[in-house]
C-alpha positions as CSV (number, residue, x, y, z in Angstrom):
1,X,-32.1,-0.3,-83.8
2,X,-31.1,-3.5,-85.6
3,X,-29.8,-6.7,-84.0
4,X,-26.0,-7.0,-84.1
5,X,-24.8,-10.5,-83.4
6,X,-21.3,-9.5,-82.7
7,X,-22.2,-6.9,-80.0
8,X,-24.7,-9.3,-78.3
9,X,-22.1,-12.0,-78.2
10,X,-19.6,-9.8,-76.6
11,X,-22.1,-8.4,-74.0
12,X,-23.7,-11.6,-72.6
13,X,-20.5,-13.5,-71.9
14,X,-19.3,-10.6,-69.8
15,X,-22.5,-10.7,-67.7
16,X,-22.2,-14.5,-67.3
17,X,-18.6,-14.2,-66.2
18,X,-19.5,-11.5,-63.6
19,X,-22.3,-13.7,-62.2
20,X,-20.0,-16.6,-61.9
21,X,-17.4,-14.5,-60.0
22,X,-20.1,-13.4,-57.5
23,X,-21.2,-17.0,-57.0
24,X,-17.5,-18.1,-56.6
25,X,-16.9,-15.5,-53.9
26,X,-20.0,-16.4,-52.0
27,X,-19.4,-20.2,-52.2
28,X,-17.0,-20.5,-49.2
29,X,-19.6,-18.8,-47.0
30,X,-22.2,-21.5,-47.8
31,X,-19.7,-24.3,-47.5
32,X,-18.5,-23.1,-44.0
33,X,-22.0,-22.5,-42.8
34,X,-21.3,-18.8,-42.4
35,X,-23.8,-16.0,-43.0
36,X,-23.8,-12.3,-43.3
37,X,-24.4,-10.7,-39.9
38,X,-27.9,-9.7,-39.4
39,X,-29.5,-7.1,-37.2
40,X,-30.3,-9.8,-34.6
41,X,-26.6,-10.6,-34.3
42,X,-25.7,-7.0,-33.3
43,X,-24.9,-6.2,-29.7
44,X,-27.8,-4.5,-27.9
45,X,-27.1,-1.8,-25.4
46,X,-28.3,-2.1,-21.9
47,X,-28.2,-0.4,-18.5
48,X,-24.6,0.3,-17.1
49,X,-23.0,0.1,-20.6
50,X,-20.5,2.9,-20.9
51,X,-20.4,4.5,-24.4
52,X,-17.8,6.6,-26.2
53,X,-19.7,9.0,-28.5
54,X,-18.1,11.1,-31.2
55,X,-19.9,13.8,-33.1
56,X,-17.9,15.5,-35.8
57,X,-17.6,19.3,-35.2
58,X,-19.6,19.0,-32.0
59,X,-17.0,18.7,-29.2
60,X,-19.6,19.2,-26.5
61,X,-21.2,16.0,-27.5
62,X,-18.0,14.0,-28.0
63,X,-17.4,12.3,-24.6
64,X,-18.1,9.1,-22.6
65,X,-21.7,8.5,-21.4
66,X,-23.3,5.7,-19.4
67,X,-26.6,4.2,-20.0
68,X,-28.6,5.1,-17.0
69,X,-31.2,3.1,-14.9
70,X,-33.9,4.4,-17.3
71,X,-32.1,2.8,-20.3
72,X,-31.2,6.2,-21.8
73,X,-28.3,8.5,-22.1
74,X,-28.5,12.2,-21.5
75,X,-26.5,14.4,-24.0
76,X,-26.0,18.1,-24.1
77,X,-28.3,19.9,-26.7
78,X,-29.9,16.6,-27.7
79,X,-31.3,15.7,-24.3
80,X,-32.4,12.2,-23.2
81,X,-32.1,9.5,-25.8
82,X,-33.3,6.0,-25.3
83,X,-30.4,3.5,-25.8
84,X,-31.5,0.2,-24.2
85,X,-32.2,-2.4,-26.8
86,X,-30.5,-0.4,-29.6
87,X,-27.4,-1.4,-31.5
88,X,-24.6,1.2,-31.4
89,X,-25.2,2.1,-35.0
90,X,-28.9,2.6,-34.4
91,X,-28.1,4.8,-31.4
92,X,-25.7,6.8,-33.6
93,X,-28.5,7.3,-36.2
94,X,-30.9,8.4,-33.5
95,X,-28.5,10.9,-32.0
96,X,-27.8,12.3,-35.5
97,X,-31.5,12.7,-36.3
98,X,-32.2,14.3,-33.0
99,X,-29.3,16.7,-33.3
100,X,-30.3,17.6,-36.9
101,X,-33.8,18.4,-35.6
102,X,-32.6,20.4,-32.6
103,X,-29.9,22.3,-34.3
104,X,-31.8,22.8,-37.6
105,X,-29.0,21.3,-39.7
106,X,-29.4,20.6,-43.4
107,X,-27.8,17.2,-43.3
108,X,-27.3,14.5,-40.7
109,X,-24.1,15.1,-38.7
110,X,-21.4,12.3,-38.5
111,X,-22.0,10.4,-35.3
112,X,-20.0,7.4,-34.1
113,X,-20.9,5.3,-31.0
114,X,-18.4,2.8,-29.5
115,X,-18.6,0.7,-26.3
116,X,-15.8,1.7,-23.9
117,X,-17.0,-0.6,-21.0
118,X,-19.6,-3.3,-21.1
119,X,-22.1,-3.7,-18.2
120,X,-21.0,-6.3,-15.7
121,X,-22.0,-9.9,-15.4
122,X,-22.8,-11.9,-12.3
123,X,-21.8,-15.3,-11.1
124,X,-23.0,-17.3,-8.1
125,X,-23.2,-20.8,-6.7
126,X,-20.4,-23.3,-6.4
127,X,-17.6,-20.8,-7.0
128,X,-14.9,-19.6,-4.7
129,X,-15.7,-15.8,-5.1
130,X,-19.3,-15.2,-6.2
131,X,-20.2,-11.6,-7.2
132,X,-20.2,-8.9,-9.8
133,X,-17.3,-8.8,-12.4
134,X,-16.4,-6.7,-15.3
135,X,-17.4,-8.2,-18.7
136,X,-14.7,-9.0,-21.3
137,X,-15.7,-9.4,-25.0
138,X,-15.8,-13.0,-26.2
139,X,-16.3,-14.4,-22.7
140,X,-17.3,-18.0,-22.2
141,X,-18.8,-19.7,-19.2
142,X,-15.4,-21.2,-18.5
143,X,-13.8,-17.7,-18.5
144,X,-16.4,-16.5,-16.0
145,X,-15.8,-19.5,-13.7
146,X,-12.0,-18.8,-13.8
147,X,-12.6,-15.1,-12.9
148,X,-14.7,-16.1,-9.9
149,X,-11.8,-18.2,-8.6
150,X,-12.8,-21.6,-9.9
151,X,-15.0,-24.2,-8.3
152,X,-15.4,-23.9,-4.5
153,X,-13.8,-26.8,-2.7
154,X,-14.6,-27.1,1.0
155,X,-11.4,-27.4,3.1
156,X,-12.7,-30.6,4.8
157,X,-12.6,-32.4,1.4
158,X,-8.9,-31.7,0.9
159,X,-6.3,-33.1,3.2
160,X,-3.6,-31.5,1.1
161,X,-5.1,-28.1,2.1
162,X,-4.5,-29.0,5.8
163,X,-1.0,-30.3,5.1
164,X,-0.1,-27.2,3.0
165,X,-1.4,-24.9,5.8
166,X,0.6,-27.0,8.3
167,X,3.8,-26.5,6.3
168,X,3.1,-22.8,6.1
169,X,2.5,-22.7,9.8
170,X,5.7,-24.5,10.5
171,X,7.6,-21.8,8.5
172,X,5.8,-19.1,10.6
173,X,6.7,-21.0,13.7
174,X,10.4,-21.0,12.8
175,X,10.3,-17.3,12.1
176,X,8.6,-16.7,15.5
177,X,11.2,-18.7,17.3
178,X,13.9,-16.7,15.6
179,X,12.2,-13.5,16.6
180,X,12.0,-14.8,20.2
181,X,15.8,-15.5,20.2
182,X,16.4,-11.9,18.9
183,X,14.2,-10.4,21.6
184,X,15.8,-12.5,24.3
185,X,19.3,-11.4,23.2
186,X,18.0,-7.7,23.2
187,X,16.7,-8.2,26.7
188,X,20.2,-9.4,27.9
189,X,21.8,-6.4,26.2
190,X,19.5,-3.7,27.7
191,X,19.5,-5.3,31.2
192,X,23.3,-5.0,31.2
193,X,23.0,-1.4,30.0
194,X,20.4,-0.6,32.6
195,X,22.7,-1.9,35.3
196,X,25.6,0.2,34.0
197,X,27.7,-2.8,33.1
198,X,30.7,-2.2,31.0
199,X,31.1,-5.9,29.8
200,X,28.5,-7.9,28.0
201,X,27.4,-11.0,29.9
202,X,29.1,-14.2,28.8
203,X,27.3,-16.4,26.3
204,X,25.7,-19.6,27.8
205,X,27.3,-22.8,26.7
206,X,24.1,-24.7,26.1
207,X,22.4,-21.9,24.1
208,X,20.7,-23.0,20.8
209,X,22.4,-21.8,17.6
210,X,19.8,-19.0,16.8
211,X,20.2,-17.6,20.4
212,X,24.0,-17.8,20.2
213,X,23.9,-15.9,16.9
214,X,21.5,-13.3,18.3
215,X,23.6,-12.8,21.5
216,X,26.8,-12.3,19.4
217,X,25.1,-9.6,17.4
218,X,23.7,-7.9,20.5
219,X,27.2,-8.0,22.1
220,X,28.6,-6.1,19.2
221,X,25.8,-3.5,19.4
222,X,26.3,-3.3,23.2
223,X,30.0,-2.5,22.8
224,X,29.4,0.0,20.1
225,X,26.7,1.8,22.1
226,X,28.9,1.8,25.2
227,X,31.8,3.2,23.3
228,X,29.6,6.0,21.9
229,X,28.4,6.7,25.5
230,X,31.9,6.9,26.8
231,X,33.1,9.1,23.9
232,X,30.3,11.6,24.5
233,X,30.9,11.5,28.3
234,X,34.6,12.0,27.8
235,X,33.9,15.0,25.5
236,X,31.5,16.6,28.0
237,X,33.9,15.9,30.9
238,X,36.7,17.6,28.9
239,X,34.5,20.6,28.2
240,X,33.7,20.8,31.9
241,X,37.4,20.7,32.8
242,X,38.1,23.4,30.2
243,X,35.4,25.7,31.6
244,X,36.6,25.2,35.2
245,X,40.1,26.1,34.2
246,X,38.8,29.2,32.3
247,X,36.8,30.2,35.4
248,X,39.9,29.8,37.6
249,X,42.0,32.0,35.2
250,X,39.3,34.6,34.9
251,X,39.0,34.8,38.7
252,X,42.8,35.3,39.0
253,X,42.7,38.0,36.3
254,X,39.8,39.7,38.0
255,X,41.7,39.7,41.3
256,X,44.7,41.3,39.6
257,X,42.5,43.9,38.0
258,X,41.0,44.8,41.4
259,X,44.5,45.1,43.0
260,X,45.6,47.4,40.1
261,X,42.5,49.6,40.5
262,X,43.1,49.8,44.3
263,X,46.7,50.9,43.6
264,X,45.6,53.5,41.1
265,X,42.9,54.8,43.5
266,X,45.5,55.1,46.4
267,X,47.8,57.1,44.1
268,X,44.9,59.3,42.9
269,X,44.0,60.2,46.5
270,X,47.6,61.3,47.2
271,X,47.7,63.5,44.1
272,X,44.4,65.1,45.1
273,X,45.9,65.9,48.6
274,X,48.9,67.6,46.9
275,X,46.6,69.6,44.7
276,X,44.7,70.8,47.7
277,X,48.0,71.9,49.3
278,X,48.7,74.0,46.1
279,X,51.1,71.6,44.4
280,X,50.5,70.6,40.7
281,X,51.0,67.1,39.3
282,X,51.3,66.1,35.6
283,X,50.3,62.5,36.6
284,X,46.7,63.4,37.3
285,X,45.3,63.0,33.7
286,X,47.2,59.7,32.8
287,X,46.1,58.2,36.1
288,X,42.5,59.0,35.5
289,X,42.7,57.2,32.1
290,X,44.4,54.2,33.6
291,X,41.7,54.0,36.3
292,X,38.9,54.1,33.5
293,X,40.7,51.5,31.5
294,X,41.1,49.3,34.6
295,X,37.4,49.6,35.4
296,X,36.5,48.6,31.8
297,X,38.8,45.6,32.0
298,X,37.2,44.5,35.3
299,X,33.7,44.7,33.7
300,X,34.9,42.6,30.7
301,X,36.4,40.0,33.0
302,X,33.2,39.8,35.1
303,X,31.1,39.3,31.9
304,X,33.4,36.5,30.7
305,X,33.4,34.9,34.1
306,X,29.6,34.9,34.1
307,X,29.5,33.4,30.6
308,X,32.0,30.7,31.5
309,X,30.0,29.8,34.6
310,X,26.8,29.5,32.6
311,X,28.6,27.3,30.0
312,X,30.0,25.1,32.8
313,X,26.6,24.6,34.3
314,X,25.1,23.7,30.9
315,X,27.9,21.2,30.3
316,X,27.3,19.6,33.7
317,X,23.5,19.4,33.0
318,X,24.2,17.8,29.6
319,X,26.5,15.3,31.2
320,X,23.9,14.4,33.8
321,X,21.2,14.1,31.1
322,X,23.5,12.0,28.9
323,X,24.1,9.5,31.7
324,X,20.4,9.5,32.7
325,X,19.2,9.0,29.0
326,X,21.6,6.1,28.6
327,X,20.0,4.3,31.5
328,X,16.4,5.5,30.8
329,X,16.7,4.3,27.2
330,X,17.6,0.8,28.4
331,X,14.6,0.7,30.7
332,X,12.3,1.9,27.9
333,X,13.6,-0.8,25.6
334,X,13.2,-3.4,28.3
335,X,9.5,-2.6,28.7
336,X,9.0,-2.9,24.9
337,X,11.0,-6.2,24.7
338,X,9.1,-7.8,27.5
339,X,5.8,-6.9,25.9
340,X,6.9,-8.2,22.5
341,X,8.2,-11.4,24.1
342,X,4.9,-12.1,25.8
343,X,3.0,-11.6,22.5
344,X,5.6,-13.7,20.6
345,X,5.2,-16.6,23.1
346,X,1.4,-16.5,22.6
347,X,1.8,-16.6,18.8
348,X,4.2,-19.6,19.2
349,X,1.7,-21.5,21.3
350,X,-1.1,-20.8,18.8
351,X,1.0,-22.0,15.9
352,X,2.2,-25.1,17.7
353,X,-1.5,-26.0,18.5
354,X,-2.5,-25.5,14.9
355,X,0.4,-27.7,13.7
356,X,-0.5,-30.5,16.2
357,X,-4.1,-30.4,15.2
358,X,-3.4,-30.6,11.5
359,X,-0.9,-33.4,12.0
360,X,-3.5,-35.4,14.1
361,X,-6.1,-34.9,11.4
362,X,-4.0,-35.9,8.4
363,X,-2.6,-39.0,10.3
364,X,-6.1,-40.5,10.6
365,X,-7.2,-42.7,7.8
366,X,-10.5,-41.7,6.3
367,X,-13.0,-44.5,5.5
368,X,-13.4,-45.1,1.8
369,X,-17.1,-44.3,2.0
370,X,-16.2,-40.7,2.9
371,X,-14.0,-40.2,-0.1
372,X,-16.1,-38.1,-2.5
373,X,-15.7,-38.5,-6.2
374,X,-15.3,-35.5,-8.4
375,X,-18.7,-33.9,-9.0
376,X,-19.7,-32.7,-12.5
377,X,-21.0,-29.1,-12.8
378,X,-24.2,-27.7,-14.3
379,X,-24.4,-24.2,-15.6
380,X,-27.4,-21.9,-16.0
381,X,-27.5,-18.5,-17.6
382,X,-30.2,-16.0,-16.7
383,X,-30.5,-13.4,-19.5
384,X,-32.9,-10.5,-20.1
385,X,-33.9,-10.2,-23.8
386,X,-36.3,-7.4,-24.8
387,X,-37.4,-7.0,-21.3
388,X,-38.1,-10.7,-20.8
389,X,-36.1,-12.8,-18.3
390,X,-35.0,-16.0,-19.9
391,X,-33.3,-19.0,-18.3
392,X,-31.3,-21.4,-20.4
393,X,-29.0,-24.3,-19.7
394,X,-25.3,-23.7,-20.7
395,X,-22.0,-25.5,-21.1
396,X,-18.5,-24.5,-20.5
397,X,-18.1,-23.1,-24.0
398,X,-21.4,-21.2,-24.0
399,X,-21.0,-17.5,-24.6
400,X,-21.7,-15.0,-21.8
401,X,-23.2,-11.7,-22.6
402,X,-23.0,-8.5,-20.5
403,X,-25.6,-8.4,-17.8
404,X,-25.9,-12.2,-17.7
405,X,-26.3,-14.1,-14.4
406,X,-24.3,-17.3,-14.4
407,X,-25.3,-20.0,-11.9
408,X,-22.9,-22.8,-11.1
409,X,-24.1,-25.9,-9.3
410,X,-22.7,-29.4,-8.6
411,X,-24.7,-32.1,-10.3
412,X,-27.3,-33.4,-7.8
413,X,-27.5,-30.3,-5.6
414,X,-31.1,-29.3,-4.9
415,X,-30.1,-25.7,-4.4
416,X,-27.0,-23.5,-4.2
417,X,-26.8,-23.4,-0.4
418,X,-24.3,-26.2,-0.3
419,X,-22.0,-24.3,-2.6
420,X,-21.7,-21.3,-0.3
421,X,-18.9,-21.5,2.4
422,X,-20.4,-21.8,5.9
423,X,-18.8,-20.4,9.0
424,X,-17.7,-23.1,11.5
425,X,-17.6,-22.8,15.2
426,X,-14.4,-22.1,17.0
427,X,-14.4,-25.5,18.6
428,X,-14.4,-27.3,15.2
429,X,-12.0,-24.9,13.4
430,X,-9.1,-26.7,11.8
431,X,-5.9,-25.5,10.2
432,X,-6.5,-24.4,6.6
433,X,-10.2,-23.4,7.1
């Protein structure tokens, strides 16, 4: 093959242009200091990581699995597969190879592994709520500190905490006093009801506004309750009067029925005497029917009388129960109210004591030597890498990985004991602690 200058000239410029394009596309990465992610940059799985595994055409293997304490996941068919220290793509390849071997497949199945929940991280030291927390991707030390409630501040170092608690306690105190006024007004109402009063006691002239309001409300309730009681009593009394009138009428009708039967019986005896003497009487059959009808009527009246007497007795019992329940309900409510009033007064005394203690504390001037300046924080991350526990200093913007232990300390603290809230004795307890 001979050398063709035209062909060579066309070929080499194209190669040079392609090489220049590749260099041009890669240039920003070098300028920005970026690099192509390497295997070391990939996330490595660990114990408690929760994985979402998908195997094409194998639904039994497509599910969520957790990396166990042994560092492995147990899958159907495949069995136990080591996951700790592997990247998700490496675990997917391992599962595919194991499945191909177990199921005698020609080619590797399509396997995808994703992380549905990272293993938790831990934070302790000078934080408000130390403990275990769920990890969030992209978390920094500052995020972890925020999740743990921020830096712990002892109550004794913040007078505003005492003042804020005192303000809240004053609000609770006003609520308790309002409840006390309501309970006192209820007591007045039910005492009047228990005595059978028909008029609510007059309002005292020197009563405070909240008690006056409560008494006015209870007076309305008292009148409404009394009116319901009277209406029910009136209805029962009217029913009793009705049943008594019905009984009187039935007794009169029964007496008339007896007199009529006696008259028929006398007439029947006379006819029977005539028949014995040989005389006939067309009156005998009609008279026997009238006597039978009269006996049926008497039985009916006796049954209605018995029913009316039973209904009368039931109405009288209901009236007595209604009157007794009205008074018993008042006594029951009085027992409840007196108990709640005692508890309310105890709570009021406690709140007043707390408010007075907080006011006395905040009124005192603290020496300037006791005023603590803001303390800087130090952060330490304890991380396990390839089975080796490593301790490294960190800053607020340092990345936190799943499973990390973040220690927060105030600068100058010898240990973390000073960062943990300590229980105080009851004698030294102050509002806000």
